[in-house]
C-alpha positions in Angstrom: -60.5 -33.6 91.3 -58.7 -34.3 88.0 -60.7 -34.7 84.8 -59.4 -36.7 81.8 -60.8 -36.6 78.3 -60.3 -39.9 76.3 -60.0 -39.6 72.6 -60.8 -42.8 70.6 -60.2 -43.5 67.0 -61.1 -46.7 65.1 -58.4 -48.1 62.8 -59.3 -51.4 61.3 -61.8 -52.0 64.1 -59.2 -51.4 66.9 -59.7 -48.7 69.5 -56.5 -46.5 70.1 -56.1 -43.9 72.9 -54.1 -40.8 72.3 -51.2 -40.2 74.7 -51.3 -37.1 76.9 -49.9 -33.9 75.4 -46.3 -33.1 76.3 -44.4 -29.9 75.5 -40.7 -30.3 74.7 -38.3 -27.5 75.2 -34.6 -27.1 74.3 -32.5 -24.1 75.3 -28.9 -23.1 74.9 -27.4 -20.8 77.5 -23.9 -19.3 77.1 -22.1 -18.7 80.4 -18.6 -17.9 81.6 -16.3 -20.9 81.2 -14.8 -20.7 84.7 -18.1 -20.5 86.5 -19.7 -23.4 84.5 -16.6 -25.5 85.1 -16.9 -25.0 88.9 -20.6 -25.8 88.7 -20.2 -29.0 86.7 -16.9 -30.4 88.0 -16.9 -29.5 91.7 -19.6 -30.3 94.4 -22.7 -32.4 93.9 -25.1 -30.0 92.0 -28.2 -31.6 90.6 -29.5 -30.7 87.2 -32.3 -28.7 88.8 -29.7 -26.7 90.8 -27.6 -26.1 87.6 -30.6 -24.9 85.8 -31.5 -22.5 88.6 -28.0 -21.1 88.6 -28.0 -20.6 84.9 -31.2 -18.7 84.9 -30.0 -16.6 87.8 -27.0 -15.6 85.7 -29.4 -14.8 82.8 -31.3 -12.4 85.1 -28.1 -10.8 86.2 -26.8 -10.4 82.7 -23.8 -12.7 83.2 -25.1 -15.3 80.7 -27.0 -15.1 77.4 -29.8 -17.2 75.8 -28.6 -18.3 72.4 -31.5 -20.5 71.5 -35.0 -21.4 72.8 -37.1 -24.0 70.9 -40.3 -25.7 72.0 -42.8 -28.0 70.4 -46.0 -29.8 71.4 -46.1 -33.6 71.1 -49.6 -35.0 71.1 -49.1 -38.4 69.4 -46.1 -40.7 69.3 -44.7 -39.2 66.2 -41.4 -37.4 65.4 -41.3 -33.9 66.6 -39.1 -31.3 64.8 -38.6 -27.7 65.7 -36.1 -25.5 64.0 -35.2 -21.9 63.4 -32.6 -20.7 61.0 -31.6 -20.5 57.3 -31.0 -23.1 54.6 -27.8 -22.7 52.6 -26.7 -24.3 49.3 -23.2 -24.6 48.1 -21.2 -26.4 45.5 -19.6 -29.7 46.5 -17.9 -30.6 43.2 -16.7 -28.7 40.2 -15.6 -29.9 36.7 -12.1 -29.0 35.5 -12.3 -27.9 31.8 -8.9 -28.6 30.4 -9.4 -26.4 27.4 -9.9 -23.5 29.8 -7.9 -24.5 32.8 -8.6 -21.4 34.8 -12.3 -22.2 34.9 -14.3 -24.5 37.1 -17.9 -25.4 36.3 -20.2 -26.4 39.2 -21.5 -30.0 38.9 -23.0 -31.0 42.3 -24.3 -29.1 45.2 -25.7 -29.7 48.7 -27.9 -27.8 51.1 -27.4 -27.5 54.8 -29.2 -25.8 57.6 -27.7 -23.2 59.9 -29.6 -22.4 63.1 -31.2 -24.3 65.9 -32.8 -27.7 65.6 -34.6 -29.9 68.1 -35.8 -33.4 67.0 -37.5 -36.1 69.1 -38.5 -39.6 67.8 -40.9 -41.4 70.2 -40.3 -44.8 68.6 -36.7 -45.0 69.8 -36.6 -42.1 72.3 -33.9 -40.4 70.2 -33.3 -36.7 71.0 -31.2 -34.7 68.6 -30.3 -31.1 69.2 -28.0 -28.8 67.2 -27.0 -25.2 67.2 -24.9 -23.0 64.9 -23.3 -20.1 66.8 -22.5 -18.1 63.6 -23.0 -18.0 59.8 -20.7 -20.1 57.6 -17.3 -18.7 56.8 -16.2 -18.3 53.2 -12.7 -19.7 52.8 -10.6 -19.1 49.7 -8.1 -21.8 48.5 -5.4 -21.2 45.9 -6.1 -22.7 42.5 -3.2 -23.1 40.0 -3.0 -25.0 36.7 0.7 -25.6 36.2 0.4 -27.2 32.8 0.9 -23.9 30.9 3.7 -21.5 30.3 2.4 -18.7 32.5 0.2 -20.2 35.3 -2.3 -17.9 36.8 -2.8 -17.8 40.5 -6.6 -18.0 41.1 -8.7 -19.0 44.1 -11.7 -21.3 44.8 -14.2 -20.5 47.6 -15.6 -23.1 49.9 -17.9 -22.7 52.9 -16.9 -23.8 56.4 -19.9 -24.2 58.8 -20.0 -24.2 62.6 -22.2 -26.6 64.5 -22.7 -28.0 68.1 -24.7 -31.2 68.0 -25.8 -34.0 70.3 -27.6 -37.3 69.6 -28.9 -39.0 72.7 -31.6 -41.3 74.1 -34.1 -39.6 76.4 -37.2 -40.9 78.0 -39.9 -38.3 78.2 -41.6 -36.7 80.0 -38.8 -35.6 82.3 -39.1 -35.1 86.0 -37.5 -31.7 85.8 -35.0 -29.6 83.7 -32.0 -31.6 82.7 -28.5 -30.9 81.2 -28.4 -32.7 77.9 -24.9 -31.5 76.9 -22.3 -28.8 77.5 -20.1 -27.6 74.6 -17.2 -25.4 74.0 -18.3 -23.0 71.3 -17.9 -24.3 67.8 -16.3 -21.0 66.7 -13.9 -20.7 69.7 -10.8 -20.6 67.5 -12.2 -17.7 65.5 -12.3 -15.6 68.7 -9.4 -13.2 69.7 -6.8 -14.9 72.0 -7.7 -12.5 74.9 -11.5 -12.7 74.5 -13.6 -14.1 77.4 -14.0 -17.9 77.3 -17.5 -19.4 77.4 -19.3 -22.7 77.6 -22.7 -23.4 76.0 -25.2 -25.5 78.1 -27.9 -27.3 76.3 -30.9 -27.8 78.7 -34.0 -29.8 78.0 -37.3 -29.8 79.8 -40.9 -31.1 79.3 -44.3 -30.0 80.5 -47.0 -32.7 80.8 -50.3 -33.5 82.6 -49.0 -37.0 83.3 -47.1 -36.2 86.5 -46.9 -39.8 87.6 -45.1 -40.8 84.5 -42.7 -37.9 84.8 -41.9 -38.8 88.4 -41.2 -42.4 87.5 -38.4 -41.7 85.0 -35.2 -43.7 85.6 -32.1 -42.1 87.0 -29.3 -41.0 84.7 -25.6 -39.9 84.9 -24.1 -36.5 84.0 -20.6 -37.4 82.7 -18.0 -34.6 82.5 -14.9 -35.3 80.4 -11.9 -32.9 80.8 -8.3 -32.5 79.7 -5.9 -30.1 81.5 -2.6 -28.9 80.2 -0.1 -28.7 83.1 3.7 -28.3 83.6 5.7 -31.5 83.1 7.0 -31.6 86.7 3.5 -32.2 88.1 3.3 -35.8 86.7 4.9 -37.6 89.7 2.8 -35.7 92.2 -0.4 -36.4 90.4 0.3 -40.1 90.0 1.2 -40.3 93.7 -2.2 -38.8 94.6 -3.9 -41.3 92.3 -2.2 -44.3 93.8 -3.4 -43.0 97.2 -7.0 -43.1 95.9 -7.1 -39.3 95.5 -8.7 -38.8 92.1 -11.2 -36.3 93.6 -8.2 -34.4 95.1 -6.5 -34.4 91.7 -9.6 -32.8 90.1 -10.0 -30.2 92.8 -6.3 -29.4 92.5 -6.6 -28.9 88.7 -9.6 -26.7 89.1 -7.7 -24.5 91.6 -4.7 -24.3 89.2 -7.0 -23.3 86.3 -8.4 -20.4 88.5 -4.8 -19.4 89.4 -3.8 -19.6 85.6 -1.2 -22.2 86.3 -3.1 -24.8 84.3 -5.2 -24.6 81.1 -8.5 -26.3 80.4 -7.6 -27.8 77.0 -10.6 -30.3 76.6 -14.1 -30.2 78.0 -17.5 -31.8 77.3 -20.6 -32.9 79.2 -23.2 -35.5 78.3 -26.3 -37.0 79.8 -26.1 -40.8 79.9 -29.0 -43.0 80.7 -28.7 -46.8 80.5 -27.5 -47.8 77.0 -28.0 -44.3 75.5 -24.5 -44.0 74.1 -24.7 -40.2 73.3 -22.6 -38.7 70.5 -21.5 -35.0 70.7 -19.7 -32.8 68.3 -18.8 -29.1 68.5 -16.6 -27.3 66.0 -15.9 -26.0 62.5 -16.5 -28.3 59.6 -13.3 -27.2 57.8 -13.4 -28.0 54.0 -10.3 -28.9 52.1 -9.6 -30.3 48.6 -10.3 -34.0 48.3 -9.3 -34.3 44.7 -6.6 -32.5 42.6 -5.4 -30.3 45.4 -3.7 -27.7 43.2 -7.0 -27.0 41.3 -9.7 -28.5 43.6 -12.6 -30.3 42.0 -14.1 -32.1 45.0 -14.0 -31.4 48.8 -13.8 -33.2 52.1 -14.0 -31.8 55.6 -12.4 -32.3 59.0 -14.0 -31.2 62.3 -11.9 -28.6 64.1 -13.2 -28.8 67.6 -14.3 -31.4 70.1 -15.9 -34.9 69.8 -17.2 -36.8 72.9 -18.8 -40.3 73.0 -19.9 -42.0 76.3 -21.3 -45.4 77.0 -23.1 -45.7 80.3 -22.2 -48.2 83.1 -23.4 -51.7 82.3 -23.0 -54.9 84.3 -19.3 -54.3 84.8 -19.8 -50.9 86.3 -17.4 -49.4 83.8 -18.0 -46.1 81.9 -16.4 -45.9 78.4 -15.4 -42.3 77.5 -13.9 -41.4 74.2 -12.9 -37.8 73.5 -10.9 -35.9 70.8 -10.0 -32.2 70.7 -8.1 -29.9 68.5 -5.5 -28.0 70.4 -5.4 -25.0 68.0 -6.7 -23.8 64.7 -4.9 -26.1 62.1 -2.0 -24.4 60.4 -1.8 -24.7 56.7 1.2 -26.4 55.1 2.4 -24.6 52.1 3.7 -26.5 49.0 5.5 -24.5 46.4 4.7 -25.5 42.8 7.1 -23.5 40.6 10.8 -22.4 41.1 10.4 -19.1 39.2 7.0 -18.2 40.7 7.1 -18.4 44.5 3.5 -17.1 44.7 2.2 -20.3 43.1 1.5 -22.6 46.1 -0.9 -25.3 47.4 -2.2 -25.4 50.9 -3.0 -28.4 53.1 -4.4 -28.3 56.7 -2.3 -30.0 59.4 -4.4 -30.3 62.7 -2.8 -31.0 66.1 -5.0 -33.0 68.4 -5.1 -34.8 71.7 -7.5 -37.7 72.5 -8.2 -40.4 75.0 -10.5 -43.4 75.3 -10.9 -44.8 78.8 -12.7 -47.6 80.5 -13.1 -46.7 84.1 -15.2 -47.1 87.2 -16.1 -43.7 88.5 -18.0 -43.5 91.8 -21.2 -41.5 92.0 -20.4 -37.8 92.5 -16.7 -38.7 92.1 -13.8 -38.4 89.7 -11.6 -40.9 87.8 -8.2 -40.3 86.3 -8.1 -41.4 82.7 -4.6 -40.7 81.6 -1.4 -38.6 81.7 0.8 -38.0 78.7 3.2 -35.4 77.4 2.6 -33.7 74.0 5.9 -34.0 72.0 7.9 -30.8 71.6 7.4 -30.7 67.8 3.6 -30.7 68.0 2.4 -27.1 67.8 0.4 -25.7 70.7 -1.3 -22.4 71.5 0.7 -19.8 73.4 -0.9 -20.5 76.8 0.0 -24.2 76.6 3.6 -23.7 75.3 5.1 -24.4 78.8 2.4 -26.8 79.8 2.8 -29.8 77.5 1.6 -32.5 79.9 -2.0 -33.5 79.4 -4.1 -34.8 82.3 -7.3 -36.5 81.2 -10.0 -36.9 83.9 -13.7 -37.8 84.1 -16.4 -36.9 86.6 -19.6 -38.8 87.1 -22.7 -37.2 88.8 -25.7 -39.5 89.4 -29.1 -37.8 88.9 -31.7 -39.9 90.7 -31.5 -43.3 92.5 -28.1 -44.8 93.4 -26.5 -47.1 90.9 -26.7 -50.8 91.5 -23.4 -52.5 92.4 -21.5 -54.0 89.4 -22.1 -57.7 88.7 -18.5 -58.2 87.9 -15.7 -57.2 90.3 -13.1 -56.5 87.7 -12.8 -52.7 87.4 -10.4 -52.3 84.4 -6.7 -52.0 83.8 -4.2 -49.2 84.1 -1.1 -49.0 82.0 2.2 -47.2 82.3 4.8 -47.0 79.4 8.4 -45.7 79.3 10.5 -45.1 76.2 14.3 -44.7 76.6 17.1 -43.8 74.3 20.0 -46.1 75.0 23.6 -46.8 73.9 23.6 -49.1 70.8 26.2 -51.3 72.6 23.5 -52.1 75.3 20.8 -53.1 72.8 21.5 -56.9 72.9 20.5 -57.4 76.5 17.0 -56.0 75.8 16.5 -58.2 72.7 17.0 -61.4 74.6 13.9 -63.6 74.2 14.6 -65.9 77.0 11.6 -66.7 79.2 13.8 -66.4 82.2 14.8 -62.7 81.5 14.2 -60.5 84.5 12.6 -57.3 83.0 12.4 -55.7 86.4 16.2 -55.9 86.9 16.7 -54.6 83.4 14.6 -51.5 84.1 16.2 -50.9 87.4 19.6 -50.9 85.8 18.4 -48.7 83.0 17.0 -46.1 85.4 20.3 -46.1 87.2 22.0 -45.5 83.8 19.6 -42.7 83.1 20.5 -41.0 86.4 24.1 -41.2 85.3 23.3 -39.4 82.0 24.1 -42.5 79.9 20.5 -43.0 78.8 17.5 -40.6 78.3 13.8 -40.9 79.1 11.9 -39.8 75.9 8.3 -40.6 76.7 6.1 -41.6 79.7 2.4 -42.5 79.6 0.0 -43.5 82.3 -3.6 -44.4 81.3 -6.6 -46.6 81.8 -7.1 -47.0 78.0 -5.9 -45.4 74.8 -4.2 -41.9 74.6 -3.0 -39.9 71.7 -1.3 -36.6 70.9 -0.1 -35.7 67.5 -0.1 -33.5 64.4 -1.4 -34.7 61.1 1.3 -34.0 58.4 0.7 -33.9 54.7 3.1 -34.9 51.9 3.0 -35.2 48.1 2.3 -38.9 47.3 1.3 -38.6 43.6 1.9 -36.2 40.7 0.8 -36.2 37.1 4.4 -36.7 36.0 7.1 -34.6 34.6 6.3 -32.1 31.9 9.2 -31.5 29.5 7.7 -28.2 28.4 7.7 -26.8 31.9 10.5 -28.5 33.9 10.5 -25.9 36.7 7.0 -26.6 37.9 4.9 -29.6 38.7 1.4 -30.6 39.7 0.7 -32.8 42.8 -2.5 -34.9 42.3 -2.7 -36.5 45.8 -1.7 -35.7 49.3 -1.1 -38.4 51.9 -1.5 -37.8 55.6 0.4 -39.3 58.5 0.0 -38.8 62.3 3.3 -37.7 63.9 3.4 -37.8 67.7 2.7 -40.3 70.5 0.0 -43.0 70.5 -0.8 -45.8 72.8 -3.7 -48.2 72.5 -4.4 -51.5 74.4 -7.1 -54.2 74.4 -6.1 -56.5 77.2 -8.4 -58.7 79.4 -7.8 -61.2 82.2 -6.9 -64.7 81.0 -9.4 -66.1 83.5 -12.2 -64.9 85.7 -10.7 -63.8 88.9 -11.7 -61.3 91.6 -10.1 -57.9 91.1 -7.3 -58.5 93.6 -6.3 -61.9 92.1 -6.0 -60.9 88.4 -2.4 -61.7 87.5 -2.1 -62.3 83.7 -3.7 -60.8 80.6 -4.2 -61.6 77.0 -4.9 -59.3 74.0 -2.8 -56.8 72.2 -1.2 -53.4 72.8 0.6 -50.9 70.6 2.9 -48.0 71.4 4.1 -45.5 68.8 6.4 -42.6 69.3 7.9 -40.3 66.6 11.3 -38.8 67.4 10.8 -35.7 65.3 8.8 -34.0 62.6 9.6 -35.3 59.2 11.5 -33.1 56.8 8.9 -32.7 54.0 10.5 -32.9 50.5 11.3 -29.5 49.0 10.2 -28.3 45.6 13.8 -28.8 44.3 13.8 -32.3 45.6 10.5 -33.1 44.0 11.6 -31.8 40.6 14.8 -33.7 40.8 12.9 -36.9 41.6 10.6 -36.3 38.6 13.6 -35.9 36.3 14.9 -39.3 37.4 11.6 -41.3 37.5 9.2 -39.2 35.4 6.2 -39.7 37.7 7.3 -40.8 41.2 7.6 -38.1 43.9 10.2 -38.1 46.6 9.8 -40.9 49.1 9.0 -39.4 52.5 10.8 -40.7 55.6 9.3 -40.7 59.1 11.2 -41.3 62.3 8.7 -43.7 63.8 9.3 -46.1 66.7 6.6 -48.7 67.1 6.2 -51.6 69.6 3.4 -54.1 69.4 2.7 -56.9 71.9 0.3 -59.7 71.3 -0.1 -62.8 73.5 1.2 -65.8 71.6 2.1 -69.0 73.5 4.4 -70.0 70.7 6.9 -67.3 71.5 7.9 -68.9 74.8 7.8 -65.6 76.6 5.4 -65.4 79.6 2.3 -63.3 79.4 2.3 -59.8 80.8 1.9 -60.1 84.6 0.2 -57.6 86.8 2.4 -55.1 88.6 5.6 -56.2 86.8 7.5 -54.3 84.1 7.6 -56.0 80.7 10.2 -55.1 78.1 8.7 -54.6 74.6 12.0 -54.7 72.9 14.4 -52.4 71.0 13.8 -50.2 68.0 16.6 -48.7 65.9 16.4 -45.5 63.9 18.8 -43.2 62.0 18.2 -39.5 62.3 18.5 -37.0 59.4 22.2 -36.6 60.1 22.8 -40.3 59.7 23.4 -41.0 63.4 22.1 -44.4 64.5 20.1 -44.5 67.8 18.5 -47.3 69.8 15.4 -47.1 71.9 13.8 -49.5 74.3 10.2 -49.5 75.7 8.7 -51.0 78.9 5.1 -51.4 80.0 3.3 -52.1 83.3 -0.2 -53.4 83.5 -2.1 -53.3 86.7 -5.8 -54.0 87.7 -7.5 -50.8 88.8 -8.1 -50.8 92.6 
């Protein structure tokens, strides 16, 4: 026999009953990357089975407990549990021109380093975070060039490391659940040959209301991955996809990672329930000068690590997955400031990243290919990826609980394929023809034949079910404080501009009418394809000083070898809409390289409904 005690309190003459007590627990377990990858991405392991395996590894000493927080929730209030240290650091300094080697702190901010668990009963928001290490003190050069003998000094700033998740969770839970899986926020600070780990954030509840716990709705465990593979695998992997073999693709990639022929370059796991839209971040908050970069007075920060956002399947049955990952610790660009003093320099971080955003229907306990693209040769990569420049993005979905209802709309998304060719300038006119009767399929067939004969060259190929991106962010001097007649051999940049150099594709197309999936033929919307031919040649110190002698204030204009195609459905053009399964010529772009050689490039795109 069960006994219940009912607590009543009177508020304004209304009787209110307290909810049953519920203990919330949040743990973070660090385990070997390869074994967690197999556990999450292969087979049909439930959250309970994953938890049992993790705790078995703990008992065997193969995994470690990084954090263990718990709190008792007795009333529908916000629950907060945390363990760690509060830090304070300066966020803005004042430049004193009478003493230009001095900075005086003006504003500061505090932040917490440790483990945090928060739960808000009003909106069922669960927020968890963990810092795998203390902040890192980073020194930036500080040089005031408006004097005869500039002194090289330094300014310190703190970089912090954090793994965080914000999600919607209905409690109490029916059992232990995986809330998120992170790559460690400090992974780039580890030696190259160090063991690779993954951190699993697990949540659990204990309650006397067992009926409520058992009645919790089902949820999805979504695993987002990016693999770096050799270029020659592209055709084989796409053939497997077109045969309906996305599960085979994932298993093949997992086998290749174990055999060290492929590299796991991106990874993240989230729990998705209904419209929870979880947001996950793991990495180093890398501070860099936001104002006056040669003598910093204010700071900004970039996340060096991973970001993963997922929206659960709605009425369409599509999952939206958006992921961005840094491919290596950002190298610093070095900007010399004085001809006669080579040690006087300014630094600027230039991260290299890969990203994808996909809308795809992934079956329960199945995989869905999200994209394949090649990282351009000029984008820096870690050593293990140097001969594996093709990125394969793939998503796995594991249902936890009752089967998902069938989608109300049969349309299951679109897949895109783009090709960029370098062609002879004499052939450009045929691709610029705007006639509505132009046969783009015949043009592409002829171009592919020409390519086989060595008269044209394929520069870029992308396949995706959404947006894909691979680039490096380059910095260049966009503003100075002008020429100083007293010190003509040195100058002071006051603003740095950033540009992404690489390959980028994004699309937002929809069917022009409501058709069943096998009858969708034409689409409206917009798509954009950008491809840079090479890294820009950033202006040298000599060029900057020469420009200042001529213009007094204007720095060198920076040139970027960018090819950009944009398509937007517009009936006034007379061109037909993009039709399913047929190549569409996006047109010709011309560019002149650094040696003055003019080149022509043409791009094609296919759009197909996902089957």
